[in-house]
Structures are given as C-alpha cells and as structure tokens.
N, C-alpha and C positions, 0 to 999 in steps of 0.2 A: 033341503039346504032354503033359503029364501031368495028368489029374484030380484035384485034390488035396483031401480034404473037414477041415474043422471042426470037433472036438469041442465041442460044448457051450459049453462053457467057452469057447472061441475067438471060438464067434458073438457070446456074450453082452459080450465083450470090444472085440470089432470091431464092436456093436452102439452099446452106452457110449463109444467112439472117436469114431463119426461121428455120436451126440449133440453131445458134444462140438464135435467141431470146425463141425458144427451153429450152437453155442450163439455160440461164438466168433465166425465169422462174421455174424453177426445183432449181432451186439456191435460190431466193426468198420465196419461199414455205418452204423448209429448214430450211433458216434463221425468219421466221416466225414461224415454232415448236419451234426454240430454243429458239426466245424470248417468247415464252406462256410458256415454261418448266420454265427458269429460274426467269420469275417473276410470275410462281404459289407458286417457290421453296421457292422467300420471301417473300410475299403475308401468305404461312403458319406459316415460322419463326416468321413474327411481330406479326401474330393471337397466335401463342403460345408463344412469349414473353406479350403479353399484358396479357394472360389468367393466366401467369402464375407468372407474377407481381401481379394479382389481387388476387391469391390462398392465403391467408394467412397459409394454413397447410406446405406450401412451401418455 
C-alpha cells in the first residue's frame, strides 16, 4: 500500500469538508427529530378525531 501525504492546503480542505459533513449530519438529525414530532402530533390529532367522532356521548 502506498503511503501518501497531504499538503497543508489539502489537509485544510479536508478538515473543512469534515466540518461541513458533521454540520450537515447534525442538521439532518434535527430535521428528522422535528419531522417525527410533527408526525406524532398529527397522528395524535387524527386518533383523537376518529375516537371523538365514534363516541356518541360527545
């Protein structure tokens, strides 16, 4: 296997790319959590509306 070394400029670009990738990963995680919260909210509303519509006492 060949041992390649990176120039300081290449190392800086690689570090920047890693930072961007980590930020993108964090944002994707936040979006996933938010979409799960929204889905749960509307699933609960749907469940409640179905059960209140079928409950003759309401």
